[in-house]
C-alpha positions in Angstrom: 0.0 0.2 0.0 1.5 3.5 -0.9 0.1 6.3 1.5 1.1 9.7 0.9 0.7 12.2 3.9 0.8 15.7 4.2 0.4 17.6 7.5 -1.0 21.1 8.6 2.4 22.5 7.8 2.6 21.1 3.9 5.4 19.0 4.9 4.9 15.7 2.8 5.7 12.0 3.3 5.3 9.1 1.3 5.4 5.3 2.6 5.3 2.1 1.2 3.7 0.1 3.8 2.6 -3.9 3.9 -1.0 -4.4 5.3 -1.9 -7.8 7.1 -5.4 -8.3 9.5 -6.8 -11.0 11.2 -10.7 -11.2 12.3 -12.4 -13.5 14.4 -16.2 -14.1 15.6 -17.1 -15.5 19.0 -20.4 -16.6 19.3 -21.1 -15.9 23.2 -24.7 -16.6 22.9 -27.3 -17.4 20.7 -28.2 -13.3 19.8 -24.6 -12.0 21.1 -21.3 -12.2 18.6 -18.0 -10.7 19.5 -16.1 -9.7 16.6 -12.3 -8.5 17.1 -10.1 -7.5 14.2 -6.5 -6.4 14.4 -4.4 -4.7 11.4 -0.6 -4.3 11.5 1.0 -2.1 8.5 4.6 -1.7 8.6 6.9 0.7 6.5 9.1 -1.7 4.1 11.7 0.7 4.7 11.5 1.0 8.5 9.8 -1.8 10.9 10.0 1.1 13.6 7.5 2.9 11.3 4.3 1.1 11.7 0.8 1.6 12.2 -1.7 -0.6 14.3 -5.3 -0.8 14.8 -7.3 -3.1 17.3 -11.3 -3.0 16.8 -13.3 -5.2 19.5 -17.3 -5.2 18.9 -20.2 -6.8 21.0 -23.2 -7.6 18.4 -26.5 -7.8 20.3 -28.9 -9.0 17.4 -32.5 -8.3 18.9 -34.2 -9.8 16.0 -33.7 -10.7 12.5 -33.5 -7.4 11.1 -32.0 -5.1 14.4 -29.1 -5.3 16.0 -27.1 -2.9 18.7 -23.4 -2.9 18.6 -20.9 -1.6 21.4 -17.3 -0.9 19.7 -14.2 -0.2 21.0 -11.3 0.6 18.8 -7.9 1.8 19.3 -5.3 3.1 16.9 -1.5 3.6 17.0 0.8 5.4 14.6 4.6 5.4 15.3 5.1 8.2 13.3 2.4 10.3 12.8 2.3 13.6 11.3 3.8 16.7 13.4 0.5 17.7 14.3 -1.2 14.1 15.0 -1.4 11.9 18.1 0.4 8.9 18.0 -2.7 7.1 19.8 -6.1 7.6 19.4 -9.1 5.5 21.0 -13.0 5.3 20.9 -16.0 3.9 21.9 -19.1 3.5 19.7 -22.9 2.5 20.0 -24.1 1.5 16.5 -27.9 0.8 15.9 -28.3 -1.2 12.5 -31.3 -2.3 10.8 -31.3 -4.5 7.6 -34.4 -3.7 5.3 -34.0 -7.2 3.2 
């Protein structure tokens, strides 16, 4: 993956990265599923330059069409642009309805 970044000071960086991920689902109960995804993107020039993401999510299937998801995610960049933080975390509640 080729990545072009430019920060607020117009400092540009072009990085070639390898992208890999793993994903798994665990059935907790008949209507509860835990999803876990992890991504790793090291630079081909330097393995000290990498990005990592972890996403964990509980899906509560209320009925055939409706589900509520509780999600936690964290993102780490070992060499972020000068105006960005290295680590970000977030929580989300997602309501999904399938019209099919």
